[in-house]
C-alpha positions in Angstrom: 0.0 -0.2 0.1 1.3 3.5 -0.7 2.1 5.8 1.9 0.0 8.9 2.0 2.9 10.9 3.7 3.9 13.6 1.3 7.6 14.0 2.7 7.9 10.3 2.2 6.7 10.7 -1.5 9.3 13.1 -2.0 11.8 11.1 -0.6 11.1 8.1 -2.9 10.9 10.4 -5.9 14.6 11.6 -5.2 15.7 8.0 -4.4 14.0 7.0 -7.7 16.7 9.5 -9.2 19.4 8.2 -7.2 18.9 4.6 -8.2 19.4 5.2 -11.6 22.9 6.5 -10.9 24.9 9.3 -9.3 27.9 11.1 -10.6 31.2 9.6 -9.7 34.0 12.1 -9.7 36.8 11.5 -12.1 34.4 9.8 -14.7 34.4 12.5 -17.4 34.1 10.3 -20.4 30.2 10.5 -20.4 27.9 13.2 -20.9 25.9 14.7 -18.0 22.4 13.0 -17.4 20.4 15.7 -15.6 18.1 13.3 -14.1 21.0 11.1 -12.7 23.4 13.6 -11.7 20.8 16.3 -10.3 17.9 14.2 -8.6 17.7 16.0 -5.7 18.0 19.3 -7.0 15.0 18.5 -9.7 12.8 17.3 -6.8 13.6 20.3 -4.7 12.8 22.6 -7.6 9.5 20.8 -8.2 8.2 20.9 -4.7 9.2 24.8 -4.2 7.3 25.2 -7.6 4.2 23.3 -6.2 4.3 25.2 -3.0 4.7 28.5 -4.8 1.5 27.9 -6.9 -0.4 26.5 -4.1 0.3 29.5 -1.9 -1.0 31.9 -4.6 -3.9 29.6 -5.3 -5.1 29.7 -1.7 -4.2 33.7 -1.5 -6.9 34.4 -3.8 
């Protein structure tokens, strides 16, 4: 059964990005994959954007 805790969902989403691989220093022979290398940053940006939209939707 899926958890209804939004914090747990955010952590699971970021973990999904990390499971696809992470950047290893010294491994410059491959191209940068934004989902693999910047997973936490992408998740944080999406959550911040959602909170921003929700804030203004409730402010009206």
